[in-house]
N, C-alpha and C positions, 0 to 999 in steps of 0.2 A: 520547661516542659513535665504537667502535673504525672507523677510516676506511683500518689500511692493508688490505696483503692478506693472506691465506693464506700467502706465500713472503714478505713482507717477516715476518711475526711469526713465519716460522720464523726466517729469518736472523737478526734478533734476537736470538731466545733462543740461536742456537748460539754466537753474537757473545758476547750477553750476560750479564751477572750469575744468581745461581736466583733473581733476582726477576722474573727476564722470564721464566724455564724455566716460574717457575709460572703467567704470565701465559698465554703460551699452553697450555698445559695445562688450566686455564681457558675459552680460549677455545675448545678443540679439545673440550674439556667440552659447553658452554652446545653448540657446534656442531650437534654429537651427539644430544644430548635432543630427542623428538616435541613439546615445545614448545613450546622457542624457536626447532625450524624452520617452527612454522605461528604463532610471534611474529606478528605486523602493528603495524604504525602509528600511531600516536595518528590520523594523520591518515584513516590505510584507515580504524580502525575507526567514527572518523566518518562518514565517506562510506557506508560500509556502514549504519550508522545511520539517516543519512537518509534514504536506501533505502528501508529498512523500512516508515518513516515515512511514506514518499510512496507505497510500494507495498501497504501498509496503506490508506491518504485514499482514494487511488485502488479500491480496493474497494469502500469503500465508500460513497462516491458512484458506483460502479456501481446499488451495491445504494438507495442510494437513486431514485438516477435509472429504474434500472427500475421500481418500485416506486409513485415518482410518474409513470411515461408511462400503468403497468395503468390507475389510476387516475385518468386522464384518459379512457384510453381508456373503461373502464366512462362515465364523467360522457355521453362520449358518447355511446355506443351508446343510455345510457335518454334522451341528450334527442332522437337519430331515433325513438327507438323514440314515444317523448309524441308529435312531428312526425303517425307516418303513423295513430297512433289519434284526435290530434286530425283529421284527412284525414277517418276513416270516421266522424264524429264522436260522440265517446267522448266523455264529459265530464271536466270536468280534476277535479270528486274523485274519480272513478275513477281516471284518470289516472296520480293523484297519487298515493292509496292502491298503484297496482300499480306503480310506480315510484321509490316514495321522491323519487323531486321536490317541492318547495313546489307548491302553485299558484300561487304567482308566479310560479317562474320556466316552469312553464307556459303561464302564459295573458300573458309576453315571447314566445313563439317564435311562437304568434299572430296 
């Protein structure tokens, strides 16, 4: 890994041999290439991958949570409907047919 500044490399290339000048040209070429300019470290790449997994997991969790909330809300609405129908004297069998709740569930409400 090269940790020298550009100025240090230029100084070494001026004072050094042909090998150092070749290295300086290669470093400048790499720095000018778009791919290298956008290159990220392994750690940064892993961090982005973890964040992507987290975001996807969070999104999936939110979808499941919303679906579960909707399911619970519908069940609660059916239970409230069944309670009201029981108050008005509708039979357990008729309430079960119309709400989809089991007769056992309906009997437990009364």
